[in-house]
Wavefront OBJ file of the C-alpha trace (Angstrom):
o trace
v 32.815 143.293 107.893
v 34.254 139.662 108.088
v 36.668 140.598 105.025
v 38.109 143.082 107.307
v 38.925 140.694 110.084
v 40.388 138.169 108.332
v 43.092 140.356 106.605
v 43.353 141.573 110.543
v 43.954 138.025 111.699
v 46.254 137.403 108.412
v 48.342 140.555 108.863
v 48.544 139.916 112.899
v 49.948 136.414 111.596
v 52.870 138.174 109.502
v 53.795 140.181 112.375
v 54.234 137.399 114.657
v 56.194 135.547 112.122
v 58.159 138.484 111.578
v 58.905 138.881 115.242
v 59.915 135.219 115.478
v 62.264 135.481 112.444
v 63.923 138.600 114.027
v 64.339 136.686 117.129
v 65.764 133.793 115.281
v 68.154 136.087 113.594
v 69.362 137.563 116.766
v 69.861 134.427 118.225
v 71.732 132.713 115.066
v 74.391 135.511 115.168
v 74.919 135.597 118.601
v 75.372 131.703 118.498
v 77.876 132.353 115.177
v 79.715 135.160 117.290
v 80.348 132.313 120.359
v 81.551 129.549 117.602
v 79.451 127.451 118.739
v 78.123 125.936 115.110
v 79.156 122.373 114.524
v 83.009 120.594 115.049
v 83.268 118.140 118.100
v 83.230 120.615 120.543
v 79.672 122.323 119.636
v 77.181 122.722 122.005
v 74.240 122.917 120.019
v 73.867 121.866 115.809
v 72.673 123.658 113.325
v 70.203 121.458 112.914
v 68.764 122.005 116.763
v 69.092 125.683 115.538
v 66.664 125.351 112.574
v 64.450 122.900 114.587
v 63.830 125.368 117.282
v 63.618 127.778 114.729
v 60.600 125.813 113.411
v 58.899 125.684 116.321
v 58.986 129.174 117.064
v 57.448 130.284 113.353
v 54.598 127.692 113.926
v 54.056 129.228 117.371
v 53.808 132.560 116.177
v 51.618 131.449 113.459
v 49.193 129.612 115.796
v 48.515 133.380 117.674
l 1 2 3 4 5 6 7 8 9 10 11 12 13 14 15 16 17 18 19 20 21 22 23 24 25 26 27 28 29 30 31 32 33 34 35 36 37 38 39 40 41 42 43 44 45 46 47 48 49 50 51 52 53 54 55 56 57 58 59 60 61 62 63
């Protein structure tokens, strides 16, 4: 029985991480289409986007 719970927790973490990644990909595509990456007029840097993505994935993995 305990193995089943571990497997379930692992599956849930993977599901949440995949959902976070999907949200990140959607936002990244939107930002890219708005030409907000790089350049002197950029509203957000690629590093800031990756930092936010990392935060979202970590949050998803915490459960």
